[in-house]
KEMI-995451 format. One line per field, with one value per residue (C-alpha): residue in one letter; x, y, z. Coordinates in nm, 4 decimals, decimal comma. Each point is the difference from the previous one (the first is absolute). Layout:
residues N
tivo A / ...
c1 X / ...
c2 Y / ...
c3 Z / ...
END
This chain:
residues 310
tivo M / K / A / I / T / L / Q / H / Y / G / Q / P / E / D / L / K / L / V / E / H / P / D / P / K / V / A / P / G / E / V / L / I / R / V / K / A / A / G / V / N / P / V / D / W / K / L / G / A / G / Y / L / D / P / L / M / E / T / H / F / P / M / I / P / G / W / D / V / S / G / V / V / E / R / V / G / L / D / V / D / E / F / A / P / G / D / E / V / Y / G / Y / V / R / K / D / S / V / Q / L / G / T / Y / A / E / L / V / S / A / N / V / R / L / I / A / R / K / P / A / S / L / S / W / E / Q / A / A / G / V / P / L / A / G / L / T / A / Y / Q / S / I / K / R / V / G / V / R / E / G / E / T / V / L / V / H / A / A / A / G / G / V / G / M / F / G / V / Q / V / A / V / A / F / G / A / R / V / I / G / T / A / S / E / R / N / H / D / F / V / R / E / L / G / A / E / P / V / T / Y / G / D / G / L / A / D / R / L / R / E / L / A / P / D / G / V / D / A / A / L / D / F / V / G / G / D / A / V / D / V / S / Q / Q / V / L / K / Q / R / D / R / V / V / S / I / A / D / P / D / V / L / A / K / G / G / H / A / L / W / V / R / P / D / P / A / D / L / T / A / L / G / E / L / A / D / A / G / R / L / A / V / H / V / D / R / V / L / P / L / A / E / A / A / E / A / W / R / I / S / S / A / G / R / V / R / G / K / L / V / L / S / V / G / E / Q / G
c1 1,2493 / -0,0600 / 0,1482 / 0,0803 / 0,3623 / 0,2495 / 0,3047 / 0,1650 / -0,0853 / -0,2605 / -0,3245 / -0,3880 / 0,0625 / 0,2661 / -0,2015 / -0,0728 / -0,2186 / 0,2178 / 0,0489 / 0,2441 / 0,1084 / -0,2001 / 0,1845 / 0,1741 / -0,0937 / 0,2618 / -0,0152 / -0,1926 / -0,2259 / -0,3067 / -0,1268 / -0,3168 / -0,2298 / -0,0627 / -0,3653 / 0,0886 / 0,3138 / 0,0011 / 0,1495 / 0,1927 / 0,2018 / 0,3303 / -0,0790 / 0,0576 / 0,2752 / 0,1929 / -0,0520 / 0,1217 / 0,3579 / -0,0874 / 0,0807 / 0,3114 / 0,2127 / -0,1849 / -0,1125 / 0,1544 / -0,1644 / 0,0307 / -0,1747 / -0,2067 / -0,2047 / -0,3645 / -0,1042 / -0,2643 / 0,0118 / -0,3875 / -0,1516 / -0,3137 / -0,0687 / 0,0001 / 0,2751 / 0,1040 / 0,3007 / 0,1938 / 0,3612 / 0,1677 / -0,0015 / -0,3272 / -0,2508 / -0,1517 / -0,2183 / -0,1556 / -0,0793 / -0,3731 / 0,0870 / -0,1025 / 0,2628 / 0,0915 / 0,3194 / 0,2793 / 0,2697 / 0,2935 / 0,3037 / 0,3498 / 0,0747 / -0,2607 / -0,0694 / -0,2885 / -0,2891 / -0,3943 / -0,0893 / -0,0241 / -0,2224 / 0,2183 / 0,2610 / 0,2003 / 0,0185 / 0,1534 / -0,2320 / 0,1208 / -0,1657 / -0,3760 / -0,2856 / -0,3353 / -0,2445 / -0,2770 / -0,3020 / -0,2153 / 0,2262 / -0,0324 / 0,3407 / 0,0040 / -0,0471 / 0,2566 / 0,2686 / -0,0466 / 0,0824 / 0,3559 / 0,2452 / -0,2342 / -0,1720 / 0,3274 / 0,1598 / -0,2706 / -0,0473 / 0,3990 / -0,0223 / -0,2584 / 0,1848 / 0,3252 / -0,1363 / -0,1818 / -0,3928 / -0,1872 / -0,3878 / -0,1354 / 0,2848 / -0,0477 / 0,1775 / 0,0560 / 0,0521 / 0,1384 / -0,1589 / -0,2806 / -0,1752 / 0,3011 / 0,0937 / 0,1961 / -0,2098 / -0,3434 / 0,1883 / 0,1496 / -0,3286 / -0,1903 / 0,2988 / 0,0210 / -0,3676 / 0,0033 / 0,2672 / -0,2666 / 0,1460 / -0,1736 / 0,1241 / 0,0595 / 0,0753 / 0,1475 / -0,1681 / -0,1223 / -0,3324 / -0,1494 / 0,1151 / -0,1614 / -0,2894 / 0,2124 / 0,2405 / -0,3182 / -0,1166 / 0,3244 / -0,0690 / 0,2144 / -0,0626 / 0,1221 / 0,2122 / 0,1101 / 0,3683 / 0,2092 / 0,0424 / -0,0949 / -0,0582 / 0,1830 / -0,2734 / -0,2922 / 0,1450 / 0,0103 / -0,3438 / -0,0888 / 0,2503 / 0,0719 / 0,2061 / 0,1952 / 0,0412 / 0,1595 / 0,1610 / 0,0293 / 0,0472 / 0,1432 / -0,0764 / 0,0552 / 0,3134 / 0,0399 / -0,0363 / -0,2174 / 0,2534 / 0,0474 / -0,3529 / -0,0418 / 0,2299 / -0,1330 / -0,3528 / 0,1656 / 0,0255 / 0,3208 / 0,2379 / 0,1248 / -0,3335 / -0,0154 / 0,1183 / 0,0376 / 0,0263 / 0,0677 / 0,2250 / 0,3576 / 0,0998 / -0,2659 / 0,3055 / 0,1852 / -0,3510 / 0,0008 / -0,2883 / -0,0134 / 0,0718 / -0,1764 / 0,0629 / -0,2383 / 0,1141 / -0,1852 / -0,1718 / -0,2416 / -0,1094 / -0,0802 / -0,2142 / -0,1405 / -0,1013 / -0,1530 / -0,1864 / -0,1505 / -0,1453 / -0,1352 / -0,1810 / -0,1082 / -0,1791 / 0,2688 / 0,1888 / -0,1347 / 0,1903 / -0,0845 / 0,1070 / 0,0373 / 0,0440 / 0,0413 / 0,1928 / 0,0834 / 0,3540 / 0,0715 / -0,0787 / 0,2930 / 0,1538 / -0,3333 / -0,0083 / 0,3672 / -0,1413 / -0,3062 / 0,2140 / 0,2756 / -0,2784 / -0,0066 / -0,4093 / -0,0830 / -0,2676 / 0,0502 / 0,1740 / 0,0743 / 0,0341 / 0,0457 / -0,2378 / 0,2245 / -0,1305 / 0,0379 / 0,1473 / -0,0947
c2 -0,0708 / -0,3408 / -0,3169 / -0,3595 / -0,0718 / -0,2832 / 0,0684 / -0,3066 / -0,2814 / -0,2035 / -0,1573 / 0,1551 / 0,0549 / 0,2315 / 0,2576 / 0,3244 / 0,2849 / 0,2863 / 0,3706 / 0,0491 / 0,3168 / 0,0997 / -0,0924 / 0,2659 / 0,0330 / 0,0175 / 0,1220 / -0,2080 / -0,1142 / 0,0306 / -0,0173 / -0,2339 / 0,0019 / -0,3534 / -0,1498 / -0,3595 / -0,2449 / -0,3111 / -0,2956 / -0,2579 / -0,3140 / 0,1738 / 0,2604 / -0,2517 / -0,2236 / 0,3387 / 0,0927 / -0,3463 / 0,0322 / -0,2238 / 0,2665 / 0,1349 / -0,1294 / 0,1927 / 0,3320 / 0,2517 / 0,0564 / 0,2788 / -0,0067 / 0,1223 / -0,1241 / 0,0763 / -0,3059 / 0,0126 / 0,0737 / -0,0038 / 0,3515 / 0,2040 / 0,3288 / 0,3807 / 0,2265 / 0,2631 / 0,1638 / -0,0248 / 0,0318 / 0,2956 / -0,1198 / -0,2166 / 0,0832 / -0,3247 / 0,0223 / 0,2894 / -0,0346 / -0,1361 / -0,2548 / -0,3516 / -0,2733 / -0,3190 / -0,1740 / -0,2676 / 0,2066 / -0,2185 / 0,2355 / -0,0840 / -0,0767 / -0,1431 / 0,2411 / 0,2389 / -0,2416 / 0,0557 / -0,1254 / 0,3733 / 0,2973 / 0,1940 / -0,1548 / 0,1613 / -0,1679 / 0,0859 / 0,0744 / -0,2937 / -0,2489 / 0,1499 / 0,0622 / 0,1378 / -0,2024 / -0,1710 / 0,1711 / -0,3051 / -0,1605 / 0,0852 / 0,1075 / -0,3463 / -0,1691 / 0,2212 / -0,0772 / -0,3734 / 0,0262 / 0,1669 / -0,2742 / -0,3242 / 0,1741 / 0,0871 / -0,3481 / -0,1560 / 0,2744 / -0,0427 / -0,3836 / 0,0365 / 0,1878 / -0,1816 / -0,3300 / 0,1915 / -0,0915 / 0,0349 / 0,0290 / -0,3716 / -0,1657 / -0,2379 / 0,1176 / -0,2134 / 0,2454 / -0,1882 / 0,1098 / 0,1869 / 0,1241 / 0,1599 / 0,3649 / -0,0191 / -0,2898 / 0,1945 / 0,2695 / -0,2422 / -0,1501 / 0,3026 / 0,1609 / -0,3100 / -0,0088 / 0,3893 / -0,0959 / -0,2395 / -0,3400 / -0,3084 / -0,0406 / -0,3372 / 0,0847 / -0,2184 / 0,0653 / -0,2339 / -0,0842 / 0,2304 / 0,2544 / -0,1302 / 0,2393 / 0,2954 / -0,0895 / -0,0826 / 0,3982 / 0,1382 / -0,1886 / -0,2974 / -0,4040 / -0,1150 / -0,3138 / -0,1512 / 0,0166 / -0,3203 / -0,3299 / -0,0811 / 0,3649 / -0,0658 / -0,2546 / 0,2155 / 0,2878 / -0,2392 / -0,0723 / 0,3644 / 0,0816 / -0,2969 / 0,1952 / 0,1379 / 0,3965 / 0,2510 / 0,2068 / -0,1024 / 0,2604 / -0,1392 / 0,2222 / -0,2849 / -0,1816 / -0,3783 / -0,2134 / 0,2495 / 0,0779 / -0,4038 / -0,0589 / 0,2786 / -0,1391 / -0,3000 / 0,1394 / 0,3257 / -0,0363 / 0,2174 / -0,0778 / 0,3453 / 0,2081 / -0,0491 / 0,2933 / -0,0238 / 0,2322 / -0,2988 / -0,2475 / 0,0722 / -0,2735 / 0,1417 / 0,1219 / -0,3356 / -0,1854 / 0,2288 / 0,2510 / 0,3502 / 0,1721 / 0,3391 / 0,2202 / 0,2872 / 0,3531 / 0,3023 / 0,1665 / 0,2535 / -0,0819 / -0,3531 / 0,1390 / 0,2092 / -0,2857 / -0,1883 / 0,2909 / 0,0591 / -0,3918 / 0,0990 / 0,2905 / -0,1844 / -0,2585 / -0,2874 / -0,0019 / -0,1063 / 0,0514 / -0,2622 / 0,1200 / -0,2855 / 0,2172 / 0,3703 / 0,0314 / 0,3537 / 0,1052 / -0,0771 / -0,3564 / -0,0725 / -0,2719 / -0,1990 / 0,0803 / -0,1643 / -0,3038 / -0,0465 / 0,0228 / -0,2090 / -0,2917 / 0,0018 / -0,0438 / 0,3732 / 0,0042 / 0,3230 / 0,3060 / 0,0944 / 0,3682 / 0,2396 / 0,3175 / 0,3114 / 0,3314 / 0,2114 / -0,2824 / 0,0265
c3 -4,1130 / 0,1372 / -0,1869 / 0,0842 / 0,0159 / 0,0738 / 0,1922 / -0,1564 / -0,1781 / 0,1902 / 0,0061 / 0,0101 / 0,3578 / -0,0471 / -0,2096 / 0,2101 / -0,0838 / 0,1022 / -0,0892 / -0,3001 / -0,1736 / -0,2825 / -0,3375 / -0,2037 / -0,3422 / -0,2388 / -0,3739 / -0,1770 / 0,2629 / 0,1576 / 0,3714 / 0,0146 / 0,2827 / 0,0641 / -0,0114 / -0,0500 / -0,0200 / -0,1629 / 0,1673 / -0,1875 / 0,0947 / -0,0933 / 0,2840 / 0,2621 / -0,1710 / -0,0575 / 0,3859 / 0,1039 / -0,1965 / -0,2889 / -0,2368 / 0,1597 / -0,2685 / -0,2673 / 0,1381 / 0,2189 / 0,2908 / 0,2820 / 0,3440 / 0,1472 / -0,2697 / -0,1216 / -0,2232 / -0,3058 / -0,3537 / -0,1078 / 0,0745 / -0,0945 / 0,1184 / -0,0651 / -0,1338 / 0,2653 / -0,1201 / -0,3139 / -0,0721 / -0,1685 / -0,3465 / 0,0042 / -0,2024 / -0,1025 / 0,3362 / 0,2139 / 0,3694 / 0,0151 / -0,2680 / 0,0982 / -0,0687 / 0,0590 / -0,0438 / 0,0527 / 0,1988 / -0,0370 / 0,0703 / -0,0406 / 0,3311 / 0,2829 / 0,2782 / -0,0581 / -0,1131 / -0,0123 / 0,3519 / 0,0861 / 0,0073 / -0,2394 / -0,3014 / -0,2321 / -0,3712 / -0,3455 / -0,2460 / -0,1927 / 0,2516 / 0,0267 / -0,2099 / 0,0133 / 0,2165 / -0,1718 / 0,0816 / 0,0280 / 0,2700 / 0,3608 / 0,1866 / 0,1339 / -0,3327 / -0,1797 / 0,2333 / -0,0596 / -0,3550 / -0,0599 / 0,0822 / -0,0534 / -0,3089 / -0,1489 / 0,0424 / -0,1735 / -0,2703 / -0,0715 / 0,0205 / -0,2799 / -0,2079 / 0,0471 / -0,1374 / -0,2918 / 0,0672 / -0,2517 / -0,1166 / -0,0105 / 0,1606 / 0,3203 / 0,2917 / 0,3321 / 0,3106 / 0,3242 / 0,3132 / -0,1708 / 0,3297 / 0,1479 / 0,0053 / -0,3389 / -0,1492 / 0,0184 / -0,2222 / -0,2210 / -0,0791 / -0,0736 / -0,1990 / -0,2158 / -0,0462 / -0,0936 / -0,2613 / -0,1386 / 0,1247 / 0,1193 / 0,3805 / 0,2215 / 0,3144 / 0,3234 / 0,3164 / 0,2816 / -0,0084 / 0,2569 / -0,2647 / -0,3088 / -0,0022 / 0,0866 / -0,3189 / -0,2250 / 0,1127 / -0,1430 / -0,3228 / 0,0005 / 0,0250 / 0,3105 / 0,0542 / 0,3175 / 0,0716 / 0,1426 / -0,1208 / -0,3405 / -0,0932 / -0,3399 / -0,1031 / 0,1174 / -0,2010 / -0,3150 / 0,0341 / -0,0136 / -0,2838 / -0,2117 / -0,2314 / 0,2656 / 0,1628 / -0,1910 / 0,3209 / 0,3615 / 0,2802 / 0,3089 / 0,2925 / 0,2903 / -0,0615 / 0,0505 / -0,2891 / -0,1604 / -0,2905 / -0,0321 / -0,0156 / -0,2801 / -0,2177 / -0,0161 / -0,1638 / -0,1769 / -0,3915 / 0,0173 / 0,3203 / 0,0236 / 0,0498 / 0,3811 / 0,2387 / 0,3749 / 0,2890 / 0,2320 / -0,1557 / 0,0397 / -0,2823 / -0,2871 / -0,1928 / 0,0148 / -0,0869 / -0,3213 / 0,1164 / 0,1127 / 0,3410 / 0,1164 / 0,2743 / -0,0396 / -0,0770 / 0,0669 / -0,3534 / 0,0334 / -0,3596 / 0,1022 / 0,3254 / -0,2180 / -0,2290 / 0,3004 / 0,1474 / -0,3824 / 0,0318 / 0,3571 / -0,1262 / -0,2920 / 0,2468 / -0,1258 / 0,3195 / 0,3465 / 0,2986 / 0,2807 / 0,3152 / 0,2624 / 0,3011 / 0,0852 / 0,3425 / 0,1538 / -0,0060 / 0,3534 / -0,0747 / -0,2609 / 0,2286 / -0,0607 / -0,3566 / -0,0139 / 0,1894 / -0,2468 / -0,3103 / 0,1284 / 0,0709 / -0,4034 / -0,0165 / -0,1017 / -0,2666 / -0,1991 / 0,1844 / 0,3545 / 0,0482 / 0,2996 / 0,0473 / 0,0770 / 0,1328 / 0,3054 / 0,2518 / 0,3318
END
């Protein structure tokens, strides 16, 4: 198979499209013929070595955790899926080496779910990591119908899902975003508010009685600002502020969960979860995708299209 690999920690220009041995399919796993692979900021951060203290990494390394594709073969004991099944998943293995930027990827059945029929391959590949992050963040702070939820970075890859899932839970949503993204945030179902100096005052104008829960998908001062307007200071969850626990909030590192993936797929097929793909690039242009992602101005998701690579 062809795959994007890194021979060592490095930068986008170190990514190479090469021939790589096909992955083995262990018991409990399926082999997926990849149609598309999602690109997330964690991909290039991991490739640069930022996660080395946390995660065992082996080289040559194929990046990527998000995938959509077709089951090509199943492991000896697998009866949950069959060849030909369309699936998607957050394929985060116990160590980092055989990721999803490839024509084939093996995945344990606990990492995947059936692909939502209403989504394209590219849209489906954009859901798992970001969608699960949003869904699990909302569950962590216990969002309930009728509550007001603040979503930081509402136009980003995770925020896009956070807004829509919170709306699906019956919440009123206020989303921070740059002015150029306000119309997009409205389309998602939130009331947009510009981030930056004076944010707490602008939030008080929109929610004079305070907000019930806050989701920090950007870091910086988002937790501090949230706690200025929260009714209960502990109902904030962050994926980006290392000090959130010390501030009395909740930290979240997303976990693969097929039940949560299935729930997201059901929302998509019910027309309650749209996936905005900002840009699709061919697998061979993974380096450019990393450059775009690291610039930090992606609206929605970046995705690599994977097929027969020339």
